[in-house]
N, C-alpha and C positions, 0 to 999 in steps of 0.2 A: 489431691487424689480423687475427690468427689467429682470435680469437673472433668477430669480425665476419664473416669469411669462412665460418666454420662455421655461423653463424646464417643466412647467405644460402643455403648449401647445403641446410640443413634446410628452409628456407622453400620452396625450389624443389622439394624432394621431397615436400612436404606435399600431400596430395590437395586438389583444389578442393572448394568447398562442395557442388556437385552430385554429385561422386564420393563424398562422405562420407554423403550421404543414404541412408537405408534404406527398404525398402518400407513400414515403419511410418510413416516421416516423410511419404512421399507420400500414404499413406492419411489421415493427419491433415490434410494440406493439402487433399485432396479433400473431406474431411468439413466443414472450415471453409468452403470455397467453396460447397458445396451449402447449408449452413445460412445463409450470407450471401445466396445467391440466393433462397432461400425467404423469408427475412425481408424483403428488398427487394420481392419480388413481393407479399407480403401487405400490407405497409405503404406501398406506393409512393404511393398517393393522399394519404397523410397526411404524407409526408416532403418536405422541400424539398431543393434541390440540395446545400446544405451538410451536411445530415444524411446524405445518401447518401454524400458524400465521407468524412464521419467514420466511417460504417459500414464502408466499404471499407478505410479506413486501419486501423480496429480489427481487421478480419479479417486484414489483412497482419501486424499486430503479433502476433496470436494464432498465426498460422502460424510466424512467426519465433521466438516464445517457445517454442512446442511443439517446434520443431526443436532449439533450444538446451538446453531443460530438459525432459526426459522426465517427471519428476515433476510439473511444472507442467501438462504435457499431460493427464495422467490427472486431475489436479485440475480443470482447466477442463472436461473432458468430463463428469465426474461432476456438477459444479455445474450445468452446462447441462441435463443429463438430469433432475436432481432439480427444477430450477426449472421446466422444461417440464411435468413431472408436476404440480407445484403449480398452475401457471397453468391447466392443463386442468381443474382442479377448482374454478375460480373464475368461475362465471357472473355473480356480482355480489359486492359487498362483504359482504353478509350471510352469504355462505358461510364467511367466516372464523370465524363462531361456530357454524355448523351442521354443517360437514364435519369429521369426526374428524381427518383428516390435517392439515387447515389449522389447526384449533383448537389441536392439541397439538404439531404439528411444523413445519409448512411455511408458515403465514402469515408475513408479514414480522415481526410482533411475536413469534411463537413462535420462529422461526429466530434472531432477534436475541437473545432470552432464552436460548436454548440456547448461542449463542456466548458470552454473558455469564457463563454458568456454566462452560463448558469452558475458557476461557482462564485463570481463576484456578486451576482444577483442574490444568491443565497447568503453571502456575507452581509449584504445590506439588510436583508430580511431578518437575519439573526440579530444584527445590531439594533434594528427597530424594535424587535421583540424584547431585547434586553433593556432598552431605554424606556419603553412604554409598559412593559409587563404584560403585553397582549399575547395570550396563548395561541390564538388563531394564527397570528403572524409567525410564531415560532413553529407551528405545524407546517405552514407553507414553506418556511426556510428549510425544514427537515426534508420535505418532499423534493424541493429543488436540489438539495444536496444528493439525494438518492438518484435523481434523474441525471445530474451532472456526472456522478461517478459511473452510472450506467453508460452514458454517452462516451466517456473516456475509455472505458474498457471495450465497448463496441468498436471504437476507433482503432484501438490496438489490435484487436482480433481481425478486423477487416484489413488493417495494414499488413498483418502477417500473410493474409491471402494475396494481397497486392505484391508482396515480395515473391510469392510463388509464381504469379503471372509475370513478374519481372525477370526472374532468373531460373525458373523451373524447380524441380524437386518438391520439397515441402516448404520452400522458402526459408526464412529465418525469423526467429522470434524478435519482435520489434523492441529490443532493448539495447541496440547497438550504438546509439549516439545520444548526446545530451537532449535532443528534442524528444526522443522516444522515452527516455527515462524520466524526464520531467512530467510527462503525461502519466507514467506509471506512479511517480511519487504523489501526484495529486490524487489519483484514484485510491491508492493504498492508504494514504493519510485520512481521506474522507471515510473510507470503509471502517478503519479502526475507530474513528470518532463515532460513527453511526452505531457501531457495536456497543460502545460504552454508553452512548446516549440511550439506547434501548435497555441495556442492563441496569443502569442507574436511574432510569426514568427521569432524566433531566435534559432540557434543551438549552439551558442558560449558558453553557460553555461553548456553544457552537460558534459564536461570534469570534472568540479568541482563536479557535482552531482554524476556522475558515480564513482568518487573516493571513496565516502563513501559506495556505493553499493559494489564495488570491495573489500573494506575492510571487509564488512560483509560476502562476499563470501569466503574470506580467512579463517575467523572463521568457516564458515559452512564446508569447506573442511577439516579443522583440526578435527572438531567434527564428521564428516562423517567417516574419516579413523582411527582416533585415538580412538574414543569412540564407533565406529560402531553404530552411532546414527540413521542410515537409517533403522535399523531393526524395524519392527512394533511390538509393545509390547501391552499387555492388558492396557486398559485405567485406569488410576489411579482413584479410586472410588470418590475422592474429585472433579474430573473434569467431572464426569458422570452427566452432567446437561445441560439443554437447555440454561442456561445462558452463557455457554462457547461459544456457537455458535454466540452470539452477542457481548459479552463483549470483547473477545480477538481480533476479527477482527476490532472492533471499536477502540480499543486501538492502534492497529498497523497502522491504517490510520493516527492517530495523530502522532505516532512516525515517520512515513515516512514524514509527512508534516514538523515536527520539524527538521528532518535531512536535508531535502531540503532547508529550510530557513537558516540553519547553513552554508551549503556549498555555498549558495548565499551570505552569509555574508563574506566568504573568497573571493569570486569574487568581492564583493563590495570594500573590502579593497585594493585589487590589482588595480582595476579600479580607485580608488580614488588617488592612489599614482602616476599614470602615467600622463603625460601632455596631453592636449587635441589634440595636433598635432602629438603624437607618434603613431606608428603602432598598439600598444596594445589598444589605445583608439578607433581605427577604427575597431578592431576585436571584442572587447567586447561590450555588450549593454551599453546604457547610465546608469548613476547612478540612474536616476529616474526609469528606467525600472527594474533594479535589485532590488531597494528598494520596488517597487510596488509588484513584484512577492513575495518577502520575506514577506511583510506585509500580502498579501492574504494567503500565505501558513501558517503563524503562526495563523492567524484568523481561518482558516479551521481546523488546528490541535487543537487549543484550544477548538473549538466547539465539535469536536469528543472526545477529552480527557475529557471534562466535562461530556458528555453523558456516556462515558466508566466508569468514576468514579462513577456516579450514578448507573449504571448497576452493577458495582462491589459491591457497598454497598447493593443493593437489594439481590444480590447473597449471600453476607456474612450473611445477616439477615436470609436467608433461610437455609444456611449450618451450620453457627456457632451460630446463635441466637442473633447476634448483628450487627447493620449496620456499626459500626466503632469500632475497637479494638486496634488502635494504633500499629498494626503490622508494622514491618519495611517497607514492601512494601506499605502499606497504608500511612504511614508517609511521605515516599519519593514521593509518588504520590501527596500528598498535597503540598509538596515543589515544584514539577514540575508545578502544577496548579497555585500556587501563583507566580512563576517566570514568566510564560507567561501572567498571568493576569496583572502583573505589566508592562510588556513590552507593551501590548495592551493599557493599561490605559494611559501610558505616550505618546504613539503614537497618541491616539485618542483625549486626552484632551489637551496635550501640543504641539502636532505636532512634537515631537522629531523624528529625523531620522539621517542618516549619520553614521559616524564611530562608535559612541557610541552604537547605536542600532545594528550595524553589529556585534560588539564584544559581545554584550549581547546575540544575537542569537547563536553565536558560543559557548559561555559559557553555554547557556541553553541546548545545545545538550549534553555537558558533564554531566550536572545534570540529564538529561533524560536517558543517557546511564547508569549512576549509578543506577537509579531507575529500569531500565529494566534488566540490567545484573549484576551490582555490588552488589545489594542487595542479589541476588541469590548466588553469589560467596562468600561473606564475612559475611553476616548476616543470622540469622535463624529466623523462625517464621511460621505463618500459611501457607505461600506460599512456604514452603521448598520443595514441590514436583517439583518445577521448577529449582532446583539447578543443577550445572554442574555434 
């Protein structure tokens, strides 16, 4: 009772949200509001009411994210500024080959290629920092990860503008094929890691998380060069829906969180095997820290995956006339949902943690990967437009 009373007293003394906001927070909110107003004014005739609602919701999310994560605020501001600069140099698609900045830096292909080079470089730098214990190298690795994530998001935003030049209107959000969503996956996973890196003030986990990102980059590069997937194609009619703008990004926030938790599971198993007086015990975070980040990541991923599944059901009802058809993608989505629901249930009700839960998080990523990629490769169904 004493602890509960102390907590109540502390919560009563804690300033409200409005009291905690700084002038910088209000400036950020005003900047987002102005940018949103300009966007809606310029594109009003090409937007339907659903797209207006999505735009307003996105603006609110950006304001909230900027208030909560100041590093993310700087990131979003710089990405938007660089993207607008790139778009201003894009009178037509041919400019991607004739304009210096677009050809070598800021066209969607160039930016994504920079991302594809920087993420592996960051992985090597994080690995060197982990093995040598050099803090400067770790800071360099963190900066490389920020730049890579920025290049990836710039690439996606510029690609959206390129789809506008390709087919008119407002174009379409670049999450329509495996090439584009692999870029999104790399960016989202990196940003989630960078958030926890700052929140827990530790860079020692970067090597593990960047490994899965670099693996996705390997697939992306194969898909880019072997299948010429970077080429912009007309949007598949089944994806020409406002639902795609919210269902797919929500799904990939979940996928990124699950991937992060799995790689933290690998770090947990390694940290658990070394003695407390070994050099690795000094370089890696404590088991409690790793476990706590993994738990938060899975909880976040589960929340977003639940919302994405509901959005997918609503989209299915509109497109196919039924909320649920036991399509292979739907069935495996249910398996993924039940897997992480079970993980969270045992963690919350039984307090389970440790090696068993770390292994579960790793195996969970394998299940999620099959849902995301394996279904498209080996099974057929209503989602066949996403096949390799």
